[in-house]
C-alpha positions as CSV (number, residue, x, y, z in Angstrom):
1,M,0.0,0.1,0.0
2,L,1.2,3.5,-0.6
3,S,2.0,5.6,2.3
4,K,2.8,9.0,0.6
5,V,1.3,10.4,-2.5
6,V,1.7,13.9,-4.3
7,V,-1.4,15.0,-6.1
8,A,-0.7,17.5,-8.9
9,G,-3.6,19.8,-9.2
10,G,-5.8,21.2,-6.5
11,G,-9.0,21.4,-8.5
12,I,-12.2,19.5,-8.0
13,G,-10.5,16.1,-9.1
14,G,-7.3,16.6,-7.2
15,L,-8.9,17.7,-4.1
16,T,-11.5,14.8,-4.1
17,A,-8.7,12.4,-4.6
18,S,-6.7,13.8,-1.8
19,I,-9.8,13.5,0.5
20,A,-10.4,9.9,-0.6
21,L,-6.7,8.9,-0.2
22,R,-6.5,10.5,3.5
23,K,-9.5,8.4,4.4
24,V,-7.7,5.2,3.7
25,G,-4.5,6.4,5.4
26,V,-2.4,7.8,2.8
27,E,-0.2,10.9,3.5
28,V,-1.1,13.4,0.7
29,T,0.6,16.6,-0.6
30,V,-1.4,18.6,-3.0
31,I,0.6,21.0,-5.3
32,E,-1.5,23.8,-6.9
33,P,-0.2,27.1,-8.1
34,Y,-3.6,28.9,-8.2
35,N,-5.7,30.2,-5.3
36,V,-9.2,28.4,-5.2
37,K,-10.8,31.8,-4.9
38,D,-9.3,32.9,-8.2
39,A,-10.7,29.7,-9.8
40,K,-12.5,30.3,-13.2
41,G,-16.1,28.7,-13.7
42,S,-19.7,29.1,-12.7
43,G,-22.4,26.8,-11.9
44,I,-22.1,23.1,-11.4
45,A,-24.5,20.4,-10.8
46,L,-24.0,17.3,-8.7
47,W,-26.2,14.3,-9.6
48,R,-26.9,11.2,-7.5
49,N,-23.6,9.5,-8.2
50,G,-21.6,12.8,-7.3
51,L,-23.8,13.2,-4.3
52,R,-22.8,9.8,-3.0
53,V,-19.2,10.6,-3.4
54,M,-19.5,13.7,-1.5
55,E,-21.5,11.8,1.2
56,T,-18.7,9.2,1.6
57,L,-16.2,12.0,1.7
58,G,-18.1,13.5,4.5
59,V,-18.8,16.8,2.8
60,R,-22.3,16.7,1.4
61,G,-23.8,18.5,4.2
62,R,-21.4,21.5,3.8
63,L,-22.2,21.6,0.1
64,E,-25.8,21.6,0.7
65,E,-25.5,24.6,3.0
66,R,-24.0,26.5,-0.1
67,G,-26.2,25.2,-2.8
68,S,-29.8,24.3,-3.6
69,Y,-31.5,21.2,-5.0
70,M,-33.1,21.5,-8.5
71,P,-36.8,21.7,-8.6
72,A,-38.5,18.4,-9.0
73,R,-40.4,19.4,-12.1
74,M,-38.1,19.3,-15.1
75,C,-38.5,18.4,-18.8
76,Y,-35.9,17.5,-21.1
77,M,-36.3,17.8,-24.9
78,S,-34.4,16.2,-27.7
79,K,-33.4,18.1,-30.7
80,S,-36.7,17.2,-32.4
81,G,-38.7,18.6,-29.7
82,A,-40.1,15.3,-28.4
83,T,-40.1,14.9,-24.7
84,L,-37.5,12.6,-23.3
85,A,-38.4,12.7,-19.6
86,A,-41.1,14.6,-17.6
87,P,-40.2,13.5,-14.1
88,G,-43.1,15.1,-12.5
89,D,-43.6,14.8,-8.7
90,G,-40.9,12.9,-6.7
91,F,-38.1,13.2,-9.2
92,G,-36.1,15.6,-6.8
93,K,-36.3,12.9,-4.2
94,T,-35.3,9.9,-6.3
95,H,-32.8,11.8,-8.6
96,P,-31.5,14.7,-6.4
97,I,-29.5,17.4,-8.3
98,L,-27.5,19.9,-6.2
99,C,-26.6,23.1,-8.0
100,L,-23.9,25.4,-6.6
101,H,-21.1,27.5,-7.8
102,R,-18.0,25.8,-8.8
103,N,-15.8,27.9,-6.3
104,D,-18.2,26.9,-3.3
105,L,-17.6,23.1,-4.3
106,A,-13.7,23.8,-4.6
107,G,-13.8,25.7,-1.3
108,V,-15.5,22.9,0.7
109,L,-13.3,20.3,-0.9
110,K,-10.1,22.4,0.1
111,E,-11.3,22.7,3.7
112,A,-11.8,19.0,3.8
113,A,-8.6,18.2,2.2
114,V,-6.3,20.5,4.5
């Protein structure tokens, strides 16, 4: 088993990897030349699988404090205009989608990774 790892990049992927590695006892050093507050980007949506990962990493609650869940009633249209899905009531409970700013996600991950 690895005991020490250097993660090149402190973005969302690098920070997530860092937290996961620390949870299994690996000593991690993250190298990132930019400040998270200066990160570019806008909104990001975490679907069910991403939320499971964040739950496992112990940061889902902090993300929920900074974001909001997408409304339950959503419709998706194909290029032809046909309805692909009309989830209706309950969609938000069975398929949660947490929307937040990318910098909020990166900030929460950074707090957990340090």
